[in-house]
SEPAVEX-321436 format. One record per atom (N, C-alpha, C, O): atom name; x, z, y. Coordinates in pm, 1 decimal, decimal comma. Atoms other than C-alpha are relative to their C-alpha. Last residue first. Layout:
# residues N
[site 'CA'; [X; Z; Y]]
...
***
This chain:
# residues 53
[site 'N'; [-147,5; -6,8; -10,9]]
[site 'CA'; [1241,5; 1377,5; 1329,5]]
[site 'C'; [39,4; 38,0; 139,9]]
[site 'O'; [158,3; 49,0; 169,8]]
[site 'N'; [-52,2; -135,0; 17,5]]
[site 'CA'; [875,4; 1473,8; 1289,1]]
[site 'C'; [151,8; 9,7; 7,5]]
[site 'O'; [207,9; 118,4; -6,6]]
[site 'N'; [73,0; -101,3; -75,4]]
[site 'CA'; [749,3; 1121,4; 1234,2]]
[site 'C'; [60,7; 136,7; -28,3]]
[site 'O'; [95,0; 167,0; -142,6]]
[site 'N'; [-77,4; -40,5; -115,7]]
[site 'CA'; [1021,3; 892,1; 1097,7]]
[site 'C'; [-71,0; 104,7; 84,6]]
[site 'O'; [-8,6; 164,8; 172,0]]
[site 'N'; [-97,6; -103,9; 34,2]]
[site 'CA'; [863,6; 879,7; 751,2]]
[site 'C'; [82,9; 46,0; 118,6]]
[site 'O'; [150,0; 148,9; 109,7]]
[site 'N'; [-117,9; 24,5; -81,3]]
[site 'CA'; [559,4; 695,5; 893,2]]
[site 'C'; [103,0; 110,2; -27,7]]
[site 'O'; [89,0; 221,6; 22,9]]
[site 'N'; [10,3; -51,7; -135,6]]
[site 'CA'; [285,5; 675,5; 635,7]]
[site 'C'; [126,2; -33,6; 75,9]]
[site 'O'; [195,4; -129,9; 43,1]]
[site 'N'; [105,3; 69,3; -73,0]]
[site 'CA'; [331,2; 638,0; 263,7]]
[site 'C'; [-14,2; 65,6; 136,4]]
[site 'O'; [-5,7; 187,8; 148,6]]
[site 'N'; [45,9; -72,2; -119,1]]
[site 'CA'; [662,0; 736,2; 104,2]]
[site 'C'; [-106,1; -85,2; 67,2]]
[site 'O'; [-80,8; -200,8; 101,2]]
[site 'N'; [79,8; 78,6; -91,8]]
[site 'CA'; [742,2; 626,0; -252,2]]
[site 'C'; [-48,4; 86,8; 114,5]]
[site 'O'; [-98,2; 197,2; 92,1]]
[site 'N'; [-17,1; -60,2; -131,7]]
[site 'CA'; [1019,0; 819,0; -423,4]]
[site 'C'; [-72,6; -82,4; 106,1]]
[site 'O'; [-15,5; -115,6; 209,9]]
[site 'N'; [-16,0; -144,7; 10,9]]
[site 'CA'; [956,1; 767,8; -796,3]]
[site 'C'; [18,5; 68,5; 134,4]]
[site 'O'; [8,4; 190,9; 142,8]]
[site 'N'; [-132,1; -43,2; -44,9]]
[site 'CA'; [814,2; 421,7; -754,7]]
[site 'C'; [8,3; 150,8; -2,1]]
[site 'O'; [-90,7; 219,8; 21,8]]
[site 'N'; [-92,2; -31,5; 108,4]]
[site 'CA'; [481,6; 249,8; -790,9]]
[site 'C'; [133,2; 41,4; 59,8]]
[site 'O'; [172,5; -6,1; 166,3]]
[site 'N'; [-141,3; 23,8; -27,5]]
[site 'CA'; [221,0; 263,7; -516,1]]
[site 'C'; [82,8; 43,8; -119,9]]
[site 'O'; [68,9; 155,9; -168,9]]
[site 'N'; [-81,6; -41,1; 114,1]]
[site 'CA'; [-154,0; 228,8; -563,6]]
[site 'C'; [144,4; -37,9; 28,2]]
[site 'O'; [174,0; -153,8; 57,1]]
[site 'N'; [-136,4; 49,2; -15,4]]
[site 'CA'; [-375,7; 220,4; -257,5]]
[site 'C'; [81,2; 57,1; -114,5]]
[site 'O'; [90,3; 178,6; -132,1]]
[site 'N'; [-99,9; -81,1; 69,6]]
[site 'CA'; [-748,2; 253,6; -314,0]]
[site 'C'; [134,9; -65,9; 19,2]]
[site 'O'; [146,9; -188,4; 14,3]]
[site 'N'; [-133,8; 57,0; 14,3]]
[site 'CA'; [-998,6; 113,9; -64,3]]
[site 'C'; [89,5; 100,7; -70,4]]
[site 'O'; [102,8; 214,7; -25,9]]
[site 'N'; [-97,7; -102,6; 35,1]]
[site 'CA'; [-1371,4; 185,1; -85,6]]
[site 'C'; [133,6; -67,4; -23,4]]
[site 'O'; [141,0; -167,4; -94,9]]
[site 'N'; [65,9; -130,7; -13,6]]
[site 'CA'; [-1652,6; -19,0; 74,3]]
[site 'C'; [99,0; 114,7; -22,2]]
[site 'O'; [98,7; 212,8; 52,1]]
[site 'N'; [-34,4; -96,6; 103,8]]
[site 'CA'; [-1448,8; -337,6; 133,5]]
[site 'C'; [-68,6; 133,1; 28,9]]
[site 'O'; [-59,6; 185,6; 139,9]]
[site 'N'; [109,9; -7,4; 96,0]]
[site 'CA'; [-1606,4; -620,1; 335,4]]
[site 'C'; [21,9; 102,9; -110,5]]
[site 'O'; [-54,2; 106,1; -207,2]]
[site 'N'; [129,2; -5,1; -67,5]]
[site 'CA'; [-1386,2; -584,6; 647,1]]
[site 'C'; [-116,4; 17,4; -96,8]]
[site 'O'; [-212,9; 86,2; -63,6]]
[site 'N'; [85,5; -81,2; 86,9]]
[site 'CA'; [-1072,4; -502,5; 445,1]]
[site 'C'; [-140,5; 12,7; 59,0]]
[site 'O'; [-208,3; 112,8; 35,8]]
[site 'N'; [138,1; 5,5; -47,9]]
[site 'CA'; [-840,1; -769,8; 584,9]]
[site 'C'; [-88,3; 76,5; -98,3]]
[site 'O'; [-102,6; 36,1; -213,7]]
[site 'N'; [95,9; 66,7; 87,9]]
[site 'CA'; [-478,4; -675,2; 514,2]]
[site 'C'; [-139,1; 4,9; 62,1]]
[site 'O'; [-168,7; 92,1; 143,7]]
[site 'N'; [126,4; 13,7; -71,6]]
[site 'CA'; [-169,7; -587,0; 720,0]]
[site 'C'; [-93,4; -77,6; -91,9]]
[site 'O'; [-59,0; -186,1; -138,8]]
[site 'N'; [99,9; 94,6; 50,6]]
[site 'CA'; [148,3; -459,9; 560,2]]
[site 'C'; [-122,6; -1,3; 91,1]]
[site 'O'; [-152,3; 95,8; 160,6]]
[site 'N'; [116,9; -11,0; -86,0]]
[site 'CA'; [474,3; -299,9; 672,0]]
[site 'C'; [-99,4; -106,2; -44,6]]
[site 'O'; [-63,1; -222,2; -63,9]]
[site 'N'; [102,8; 101,8; 19,7]]
[site 'CA'; [736,7; -250,7; 401,3]]
[site 'C'; [-117,8; 30,4; 91,0]]
[site 'O'; [-182,7; 134,1; 76,9]]
[site 'N'; [118,2; -41,4; -73,5]]
[site 'CA'; [1063,1; -69,7; 465,5]]
[site 'C'; [-101,7; -112,8; -8,7]]
[site 'O'; [-68,9; -228,6; 16,9]]
[site 'N'; [52,7; 91,2; -102,5]]
[site 'CA'; [1314,2; -165,7; 196,4]]
[site 'C'; [-125,4; 58,7; 63,0]]
[site 'O'; [-214,0; 107,1; -7,5]]
[site 'N'; [-43,4; -39,5; -133,3]]
[site 'CA'; [1495,3; 114,7; 14,1]]
[site 'C'; [-53,1; -86,8; 113,1]]
[site 'O'; [-25,3; -60,1; 230,0]]
[site 'N'; [-26,3; -142,3; -16,7]]
[site 'CA'; [1458,7; -45,9; -328,1]]
[site 'C'; [52,7; 26,2; 139,8]]
[site 'O'; [146,8; -39,6; 184,2]]
[site 'N'; [-124,4; -45,0; 61,1]]
[site 'CA'; [1332,4; -402,8; -292,2]]
[site 'C'; [18,6; 149,4; 27,8]]
[site 'O'; [-40,6; 203,5; 121,2]]
[site 'N'; [-112,6; -22,7; -90,9]]
[site 'CA'; [970,9; -462,2; -203,2]]
[site 'C'; [120,8; 44,4; -79,9]]
[site 'O'; [107,8; 104,6; -186,5]]
[site 'N'; [-115,2; -50,2; 72,8]]
[site 'CA'; [667,2; -603,1; -380,5]]
[site 'C'; [116,0; 11,1; 97,6]]
[site 'O'; [136,3; -76,6; 181,6]]
[site 'N'; [-127,1; 20,7; -68,8]]
[site 'CA'; [327,8; -646,2; -221,9]]
[site 'C'; [111,0; 58,2; -86,3]]
[site 'O'; [92,8; 160,9; -151,8]]
[site 'N'; [-112,2; -68,6; 62,0]]
[site 'CA'; [-12,8; -685,7; -382,2]]
[site 'C'; [126,9; -37,3; 75,0]]
[site 'O'; [144,9; -151,8; 116,5]]
[site 'N'; [-134,4; 52,6; -28,8]]
[site 'CA'; [-337,4; -774,1; -208,3]]
[site 'C'; [101,3; 82,8; -75,6]]
[site 'O'; [79,8; 201,4; -100,8]]
[site 'N'; [18,8; 75,0; -124,2]]
[site 'CA'; [-710,9; -730,0; -274,0]]
[site 'C'; [131,2; -68,4; 36,9]]
[site 'O'; [134,1; -188,2; 64,7]]
[site 'N'; [-108,8; 4,4; -99,0]]
[site 'CA'; [-680,3; -620,9; -637,5]]
[site 'C'; [-35,2; -88,0; 120,2]]
[site 'O'; [-81,8; -200,9; 105,0]]
[site 'N'; [-48,3; 137,8; -12,1]]
[site 'CA'; [-1017,7; -564,2; -808,9]]
[site 'C'; [110,3; -1,8; 106,9]]
[site 'O'; [87,7; 42,2; 219,6]]
[site 'N'; [-136,2; 4,0; 53,4]]
[site 'CA'; [-1072,8; -198,2; -906,5]]
[site 'C'; [54,4; -142,4; -5,2]]
[site 'O'; [138,0; -174,3; -89,7]]
[site 'N'; [17,1; 49,2; 136,6]]
[site 'CA'; [-1446,3; -238,6; -835,6]]
[site 'C'; [133,3; -13,4; -73,3]]
[site 'O'; [140,4; -75,7; -179,3]]
[site 'N'; [79,7; -95,8; 75,8]]
[site 'CA'; [-1423,3; -20,5; -523,2]]
[site 'C'; [-25,6; -41,9; -144,9]]
[site 'O'; [-62,9; 41,4; -227,5]]
[site 'N'; [131,1; -35,7; -53,5]]
[site 'CA'; [-1144,0; -239,4; -386,7]]
[site 'C'; [-73,8; 94,7; -94,1]]
[site 'O'; [-18,5; 140,6; -193,9]]
[site 'N'; [111,9; 40,8; 85,3]]
[site 'CA'; [-773,8; -248,3; -472,2]]
[site 'C'; [-131,9; 46,8; 60,7]]
[site 'O'; [-136,4; 147,1; 131,8]]
[site 'N'; [124,0; -41,7; -64,2]]
[site 'CA'; [-458,1; -246,1; -257,7]]
[site 'C'; [-115,0; -51,9; -85,7]]
[site 'O'; [-123,6; -171,8; -112,3]]
[site 'N'; [121,0; 74,7; 30,9]]
[site 'CA'; [-136,4; -266,8; -458,2]]
[site 'C'; [-119,2; 62,5; 70,5]]
[site 'O'; [-139,2; 183,9; 65,2]]
[site 'N'; [106,1; -61,6; -78,7]]
[site 'CA'; [216,8; -167,1; -357,8]]
[site 'C'; [-123,9; -85,4; -18,9]]
[site 'O'; [-122,5; -204,6; 11,8]]
[site 'N'; [119,4; 79,5; -12,8]]
[site 'CA'; [487,3; -252,5; -609,2]]
[site 'C'; [-103,7; 83,6; 74,9]]
[site 'O'; [-126,4; 200,2; 42,5]]
***
């Protein structure tokens, strides 16, 4: 589960993916002051894992 929350800890969007699935997301955060990203999973990778190969 990938959750984007605002400065008041209110969820903006939530995404769920199967194990091993690459997940690309796009969200509107124009009115958000602070963005927190919460990711569940024991081997979650944020960013581009192919960089540096």
